[in-house]
C-alpha positions in Angstrom: 27.8 23.9 -17.8 25.9 24.2 -20.4 24.7 21.4 -22.9 23.3 22.0 -26.4 19.3 19.6 -26.3 17.9 19.0 -29.6 13.9 18.8 -29.5 14.3 15.4 -29.7 15.7 16.1 -25.7 12.9 19.0 -25.4 10.4 16.5 -25.7 12.7 13.2 -23.5 12.2 15.6 -21.0 9.0 17.2 -21.1 7.6 13.6 -20.4 10.4 12.9 -17.3 9.2 15.4 -15.9 5.3 14.6 -16.7 5.7 10.7 -15.4 8.0 12.5 -12.1 5.3 15.0 -10.9 2.5 12.2 -12.1 2.9 9.2 -8.4 -0.6 8.9 -8.4 -1.5 8.4 -12.6 -0.1 4.8 -12.1 -1.6 1.3 -10.4 1.5 0.8 -8.1 4.7 2.9 -6.4 6.9 -0.1 -7.9 5.2 1.1 -11.5 5.3 4.8 -11.5 8.3 4.4 -10.8 9.4 1.6 -13.8 8.2 4.0 -16.1 9.8 7.2 -14.3 13.6 5.0 -14.2 13.1 4.1 -18.2 11.9 7.3 -19.3 15.0 9.0 -17.4 17.2 6.6 -19.0 16.4 7.6 -22.2 16.8 11.0 -21.9 20.7 10.5 -20.4 21.3 7.8 -23.0 22.2 5.4 -19.3 22.2 2.0 -20.2 20.2 1.2 -16.8 19.4 3.4 -13.9 17.5 2.7 -10.6 15.0 4.9 -9.2 14.4 4.2 -4.7 12.1 5.6 -2.8 12.6 6.6 0.6 11.7 4.0 3.1 9.1 5.0 6.4 7.5 2.6 8.1 4.0 3.9 10.4 5.3 5.7 12.9 9.4 5.7 12.0 11.5 8.4 10.5 12.4 8.4 6.7 15.6 6.7 6.2 17.4 7.5 3.3 20.9 6.4 4.1 20.2 2.8 2.7 20.3 3.5 -1.2 20.5 6.0 -3.8 17.2 8.0 -4.7 18.3 7.8 -8.6 21.3 6.2 -9.9 21.9 6.4 -14.2 25.2 4.4 -15.1 26.7 4.2 -18.6 29.9 1.8 -18.3 32.0 2.9 -14.9 30.2 6.6 -15.0 27.3 7.1 -12.5 24.9 10.5 -12.3 23.2 10.5 -9.0 20.7 11.9 -7.0 20.5 12.0 -3.4 18.9 13.2 -0.5 22.2 15.4 1.2 22.8 14.8 5.1 23.2 17.1 7.3 27.3 17.9 7.3 27.4 14.6 4.9 28.3 14.9 1.4 30.1 12.0 -0.7 33.4 13.0 -2.5 31.7 13.4 -6.0 33.4 14.8 -8.6 31.1 17.7 -9.8 27.7 18.6 -7.6 24.1 20.4 -8.2 22.3 21.2 -5.7 18.9 21.7 -6.1 18.0 25.6 -5.3 14.5 24.6 -3.3 14.2 23.8 -0.5 14.5 20.3 0.0 18.1 19.2 0.6 18.5 17.6 -3.4 21.2 17.0 -5.2 22.8 15.0 -8.1 26.3 14.7 -8.2 28.6 12.4 -11.5 30.7 9.8 -10.2 33.7 7.8 -12.1 34.5 4.3 -11.4 38.1 4.5 -11.7 39.0 1.4 -9.5 37.8 -1.9 -11.9 39.9 -2.1 -14.7 36.8 -4.3 -16.7 35.0 -0.8 -18.5 35.8 -1.0 -22.1 38.4 3.3 -22.1 35.9 5.4 -23.8 36.7 9.0 -21.8 35.3 10.9 -24.3 31.6 8.8 -24.2 32.2 8.9 -20.4 32.7 12.3 -20.5 29.7 13.0 -22.6 27.4 11.2 -20.8 28.6 12.2 -17.5 28.4 16.2 -18.1 24.9 16.0 -20.2 23.8 13.8 -18.3 24.5 15.7 -14.9 22.9 18.5 -16.1 19.8 17.2 -17.3 18.8 15.5 -13.7 19.8 19.2 -11.6 17.2 19.8 -14.4 14.8 17.0 -12.7 15.5 17.7 -9.4 12.6 20.1 -8.5 10.3 17.5 -10.6 12.0 13.8 -8.3 11.1 16.4 -4.8 7.6 17.4 -6.3 6.7 13.2 -7.1 8.0 12.5 -3.8 6.9 14.5 -1.9 2.9 13.7 -3.4 3.3 10.5 -2.8 4.9 10.4 1.2 1.6 12.3 1.4 -0.7 9.6 -0.1 1.1 7.1 1.6 0.6 9.1 5.2 -3.4 9.0 4.0 -3.3 5.8 3.6 -1.7 5.0 6.7 -4.0 7.6 8.7 -7.2 5.8 7.0 -5.7 2.6 7.3 -4.9 3.4 11.3 -9.0 4.6 12.2 -10.6 1.7 9.9 -8.9 -0.7 12.4 -10.5 1.6 15.2 -14.2 0.5 14.1 -16.4 -2.3 15.3 -17.9 -2.7 11.6 -15.6 -4.8 8.8 -14.3 -2.2 6.1 -12.2 -2.5 2.9 -11.0 0.1 0.5 -11.2 -0.8 -3.2 -9.0 1.4 -5.4 -10.1 3.3 -9.1 -9.0 0.0 -10.5 -11.0 -2.3 -8.4 -8.6 -3.8 -6.8 -8.9 -4.3 -3.3 -6.1 -2.2 -0.9 -6.8 -2.5 2.5 -9.3 -4.6 4.9 -9.1 -3.6 8.3 -8.8 -6.1 11.5 -12.4 -6.4 11.7 -12.9 -7.2 8.5 -10.2 -9.9 8.5 -11.6 -11.9 11.6 -14.8 -11.9 10.1 -14.5 -12.8 7.1 -11.8 -15.9 9.2 -14.9 -16.8 11.0 -17.6 -18.0 8.1 -17.1 -20.9 5.9 -18.8 -18.8 3.4 -15.9 -16.4 2.9 -14.8 -16.7 -0.5 -19.3 -15.8 -1.5 -18.4 -13.0 1.2 -15.7 -11.3 -0.8 -17.0 -12.2 -4.3 -19.7 -9.6 -3.1 -17.9 -7.0 -1.3 -15.9 -7.0 -4.9 -19.1 -7.3 -7.1 -20.2 -4.2 -5.0 -17.0 -2.0 -4.8 -17.0 -2.2 -9.1 -20.7 -1.2 -9.2 -19.6 1.7 -7.7 -16.8 2.5 -9.8 -18.3 1.9 -13.3 -20.9 4.6 -12.3 -18.5 7.0 -11.4 -18.8 9.2 -14.4 -22.4 9.5 -13.5 -21.9 10.5 -10.1 -18.9 12.4 -11.1 -21.1 14.2 -14.0 -24.1 15.0 -11.5 -22.4 16.3 -8.4 -24.4 13.7 -7.0 -23.0 11.5 -3.7 -23.9 7.7 -4.7 -23.8 4.2 -2.6 -25.0 1.6 -2.8 -26.6 -0.9 -0.4 -27.5 -5.0 -0.1 -27.8 -7.7 2.9 -26.5 -10.7 2.5 -27.4 -14.8 4.6 -24.8 -17.0 4.7 -25.0 -20.2 7.4 -23.4 -18.4 10.1 -24.8 -15.0 9.8 -26.2 -11.9 7.8 -24.5 -9.3 6.6 -25.4 -5.4 5.6 -23.6 -4.2 3.4 -23.1 -0.6 2.4 -20.9 1.4 -0.5 -20.1 4.8 -0.8 -17.0 6.9 -2.7 -13.8 7.5 -0.4 -11.4 10.3 -0.4 -10.3 11.0 -3.9 -6.9 11.8 -3.3 -6.2 12.9 -6.4 -7.1 10.4 -8.4 -9.8 10.8 -11.5 -12.1 7.9 -9.9 -12.5 7.6 -6.1 -12.1 4.8 -4.2 -14.8 2.9 -3.2 -15.0 2.2 0.8 -17.4 -0.5 1.8 -18.5 -1.2 5.4 -19.7 -4.3 6.1 -21.9 -4.6 9.3 -22.6 -7.8 10.8 -26.2 -9.1 12.0 -24.7 -10.9 14.7 -21.4 -9.3 15.7 -18.1 -11.2 16.2 -15.0 -10.9 19.5 -12.3 -9.4 18.6 -9.3 -11.7 19.7 -8.0 -8.2 21.4 -11.1 -8.3 23.8 -11.2 -12.3 24.5 -7.4 -12.6 25.3 -7.8 -9.8 27.8 -10.3 -10.4 29.5 -10.4 -14.6 29.0 -7.2 -15.2 29.1 -7.5 -17.6 25.8 -4.5 -18.7 24.0 -4.8 -18.5 19.9 -6.0 -21.3 19.0 -8.9 -20.9 21.8 -9.3 -17.2 20.3 -9.9 -18.9 16.6 -12.3 -21.7 18.2 -14.0 -18.9 20.4 -14.8 -17.1 16.8 -16.4 -19.8 15.2 -18.6 -20.7 17.9 -19.5 -17.0 18.7 -20.4 -17.4 14.8 -22.3 -20.4 15.1 -20.4 -23.3 13.8 -20.0 -26.3 15.4 -17.7 -28.0 16.2 -17.1 -30.0 13.1 -17.6 -27.1 11.6 -14.6 -25.8 13.3 -12.4 -28.7 13.0 -12.6 -28.7 9.2 -11.9 -24.7 9.4 -9.1 -25.2 11.0 -7.3 -28.3 10.1 -7.8 -29.9 13.4 -9.7 -33.0 14.4 -13.3 -32.6 15.7 -11.6 -34.4 18.9 -9.5 -31.4 18.9 -11.9 -29.0 18.4 -13.8 -30.3 20.7 -11.8 -29.8 23.2 -10.6 -26.4 22.3 -14.3 -25.2 22.8 -14.6 -27.5 26.5 -11.2 -24.4 27.8 -13.2 -21.7 25.9 -16.3 -22.7 27.7 -14.9 -22.9 30.6 -11.9 -19.5 30.9 -16.0 -17.9 30.8 -17.7 -19.6 33.8 -20.8 -20.9 31.4 -22.8 -24.6 32.0 -23.3 -24.7 28.1 -23.3 -24.7 24.6 -25.8 -22.2 24.0 -24.7 -19.8 27.3 -21.0 -19.7 25.1 -22.5 -18.5 22.1 -24.5 -15.6 24.2 -21.5 -15.0 26.8 -19.1 -14.7 23.4 -22.6 -12.6 21.3 -22.6 -10.2 24.9 -18.9 -10.0 25.1 -19.0 -7.9 21.6 
């Protein structure tokens, strides 16, 4: 199958390949897919195009069967790229296989079951023949870009799993200055402090200050970090920010660690050791942070009497005789 391409076609093909090969150049996966879909639709002359990535969750196998990897349509004609399932190929009119390992194939399909599409066989044939050839050329770029994306996803999931094991709070900011992840310890810490908004603002400011300095760090090959203390009514925190692994970005993401002077017992520990209910766990964490019954009631949207009832239940579960002993026992549980 031969197709004659103009200089403009070659330029469009180059731009489409560049986008497919550069998922890390975009702030989100959706932004990458949107730009890639638009570029390829323009190259193929399609009315619309949809690029759908394999769906994956931590610990689960990839699902390639739910959607087409890529589909471009013009009238009744569809040009698709899919992952070939073992011993299962659809019945396309024409098929072009990716010569590299990876089981990708492109195919053409004309919907002949509906008569709502205007009949233009010549236009459909031209779009289908040309589009199938160009999509076949793009298959290696699709595969390489998706492999890069999935590698980054796997790296991020491994990093999240590692951060969730830390006793201290931790958060990751991307090079654009957006917070991409907070570990469980930080989520619990923020929930227990009435000055949560202030802590979050300070974390963001610290991360962004380090991000804007990345140019100087790259020029000098220096490892730059920031360190400061933050005092709230409930606790005192040490905040430390440093660069994380770059993952191919021009600027590396920033990791911020939050070390409280007064640690909070984890929900898992309180549930396993003292068999507290979810509400009692929320109250216990706030008691460990030094909050009063009034502050707890306000934070949880309950009455002071109800907060006092939960405080008493927690005290009895821990087997202590005073509020001071309760706070000490919770601290010792960390």
